[in-house]
C-alpha positions in Angstrom: -142.1 -13.8 -19.8 -138.5 -12.6 -20.0 -136.0 -15.2 -19.8 -133.3 -14.8 -17.3 -129.9 -13.8 -19.0 -126.4 -13.8 -17.6 -123.4 -11.5 -18.2 -120.7 -13.5 -20.3 -117.9 -13.2 -17.7 -115.0 -15.2 -18.9 -116.7 -16.1 -22.1 -114.4 -15.6 -25.0 -116.4 -17.5 -27.9 -119.0 -15.8 -29.9 -120.8 -19.1 -30.5 -121.1 -20.0 -26.9 -122.3 -16.5 -26.0 -125.0 -16.6 -28.7 -126.1 -20.2 -28.2 -126.3 -19.9 -24.4 -128.2 -16.6 -24.7 -125.8 -14.5 -22.7 -126.2 -10.8 -22.5 -124.4 -9.3 -25.7 -123.8 -5.7 -26.8 -124.2 -5.9 -30.5 -121.1 -4.8 -32.3 -121.9 -6.5 -35.5 -122.3 -3.3 -37.4 -118.6 -2.7 -36.8 -117.8 -6.1 -38.3 -119.6 -5.2 -41.5 -117.5 -1.8 -41.7 -114.4 -3.7 -40.9 -114.9 -6.3 -43.6 -116.0 -4.1 -46.4 -114.1 -1.0 -46.0 -110.4 -2.0 -45.7 -107.7 -4.5 -44.7 -105.6 -5.6 -43.0 -106.2 -4.5 -39.4 -104.2 -4.8 -36.2 -106.5 -4.4 -33.3 -104.7 -3.4 -30.1 -106.8 -2.8 -27.0 -106.1 -3.2 -23.2 -106.3 -6.5 -21.5 -109.7 -7.9 -20.7 -111.1 -5.6 -23.4 -112.9 -8.0 -25.5 -110.2 -8.7 -28.3 -110.6 -12.6 -28.2 -114.3 -12.4 -28.3 -114.3 -10.0 -31.1 -111.8 -12.3 -33.0 -114.2 -15.2 -32.3 -117.1 -13.1 -33.7 -115.0 -12.3 -36.8 -114.3 -16.0 -37.2 -117.9 -17.0 -37.0 -118.8 -14.3 -39.6 -116.1 -15.3 -42.1 -117.1 -19.2 -41.6 -120.5 -18.0 -42.8 -122.3 -18.8 -39.6 -125.4 -16.9 -40.4 -127.4 -18.7 -37.5 -125.3 -17.0 -34.9 -126.0 -13.5 -36.2 -130.0 -13.7 -36.2 -131.4 -10.5 -34.7 -128.1 -8.6 -34.7 -127.3 -5.5 -36.7 -125.4 -7.4 -39.4 -128.2 -9.9 -40.1 -130.2 -6.9 -41.5 -127.6 -5.9 -44.1 -125.5 -9.0 -44.9 -126.8 -11.1 -47.8 -123.9 -13.3 -49.0 -122.7 -15.1 -45.8 -119.8 -16.9 -47.7 -117.7 -19.4 -45.9 -114.1 -18.2 -46.3 -111.1 -20.2 -45.4 -110.2 -19.1 -41.9 -106.8 -19.6 -40.3 -107.3 -18.9 -36.5 -104.1 -18.9 -34.5 -104.5 -18.4 -30.7 -101.1 -17.9 -29.0 -102.6 -17.9 -25.7 -102.8 -21.8 -26.1 -99.6 -23.7 -26.1 -96.4 -24.4 -24.5 -94.0 -21.7 -25.4 -91.1 -22.3 -22.9 -88.5 -23.9 -25.2 -87.7 -23.7 -28.9 -89.0 -27.1 -29.5 -92.3 -26.7 -27.9 -93.0 -23.4 -29.7 -92.0 -25.2 -33.0 -94.0 -28.1 -32.3 -97.1 -26.1 -31.1 -97.1 -24.1 -34.3 -96.4 -27.1 -36.3 -99.5 -29.0 -35.1 -101.6 -26.1 -35.8 -100.5 -25.9 -39.3 -100.9 -29.7 -39.7 -104.5 -29.3 -38.7 -105.2 -26.9 -41.5 -103.0 -29.0 -43.9 -105.5 -32.0 -43.3 -108.1 -29.6 -44.9 -106.1 -27.8 -47.5 -103.2 -30.2 -48.2 -99.6 -30.2 -47.5 -97.2 -29.5 -50.5 -94.0 -30.7 -48.8 -92.8 -27.4 -47.5 -90.6 -27.8 -44.6 -90.2 -24.4 -42.8 -93.3 -23.1 -40.8 -93.4 -20.0 -43.0 -93.3 -22.0 -46.2 -95.9 -24.5 -44.9 -98.2 -21.3 -43.9 -97.7 -19.8 -47.5 -98.7 -23.0 -49.0 -101.8 -23.3 -47.0 -103.0 -19.7 -47.8 -102.5 -20.5 -51.6 -104.1 -23.9 -51.3 -107.0 -22.4 -49.4 -107.7 -19.9 -52.1 -107.1 -22.4 -55.0 -109.5 -24.8 -53.3 -112.2 -22.4 -52.3 -111.8 -19.4 -54.9 -112.0 -17.1 -51.8 -109.2 -15.1 -50.1 -107.9 -16.7 -46.9 -108.8 -14.9 -43.5 -106.0 -15.0 -41.0 -106.9 -14.2 -37.4 -104.2 -14.0 -34.7 -105.1 -13.8 -31.0 -102.4 -13.1 -28.4 -99.9 -12.7 -31.2 -97.1 -11.5 -28.7 -97.7 -14.1 -26.0 -94.5 -16.3 -27.0 -92.4 -13.4 -26.6 -93.9 -12.2 -23.3 -93.3 -15.8 -22.1 -89.7 -15.6 -22.9 -89.0 -12.2 -21.2 -85.8 -12.8 -19.3 -84.4 -15.3 -21.7 -82.8 -13.3 -24.6 -81.8 -16.3 -26.6 -85.5 -17.6 -26.6 -86.8 -14.2 -27.3 -84.5 -14.0 -30.4 -85.7 -17.4 -31.5 -89.3 -16.5 -31.2 -88.9 -13.2 -32.9 -87.1 -14.8 -35.9 -89.9 -17.5 -36.3 -92.7 -15.1 -35.9 -91.2 -12.5 -38.1 -90.9 -15.0 -41.1 -94.4 -16.4 -40.1 -96.0 -13.1 -40.1 -94.1 -12.2 -43.1 -96.1 -14.5 -45.3 -98.9 -12.2 -44.8 -97.1 -9.3 -46.2 -97.8 -9.1 -50.0 -100.6 -11.7 -50.0 -104.2 -11.0 -50.8 -105.5 -11.8 -47.5 -108.6 -10.5 -45.9 
C-alpha cells in the first residue's frame, strides 16, 4: 500500500526531508545544471521560497551524499559523487546585536572548519577564511564549495544603528572578498 507522506512545512534540511520521506518536488536536475554549467551563483528569491532547502540540497550533493539522492533525477546522470570541502555559513543562526557577538559567532564557525583543515595563524576573519579555502584545496585536491545562507541577516538586524551596519558591512566585505578571484565552486 501507499505510505502516508507529509508536506515538509518548516523543513529546511534536505537530509531530514529525504530520510523522513516527506513529499519532495524533485529539483535535482537543476542542481546538475548549476554545478556543471557555470559559477559562482547568487540566488535571490522571495522569503519562504525554498532558498535554505535548496542550499541544503547543494550541500548534500557536494558532500557526496549519494544515498540521499536515490530515485531522484540526478541519480540517473551523476556518476562521480565526489566529497568536496564544503563551507556552509548560515547567518540566520547567531547573535548579531553587537560587534563582539558578530565577530565571535563568525570566529567560532571558522574554528569549526579549522579543526578539519588546520589553522595557519592568520588573525583576521578574512585571512582565516582565505587560509581555510586554500588548505581545503591542498588537503583534498578539490575546489572548495562555499554556501552562504541569509548573507544579509547581520545587516538587517542592525538597521537603525548605522555604526553597527558600517561595522558589519566592513567585516562582510572583506570576508566575501576572499571569494573574489578564488577558484571556488
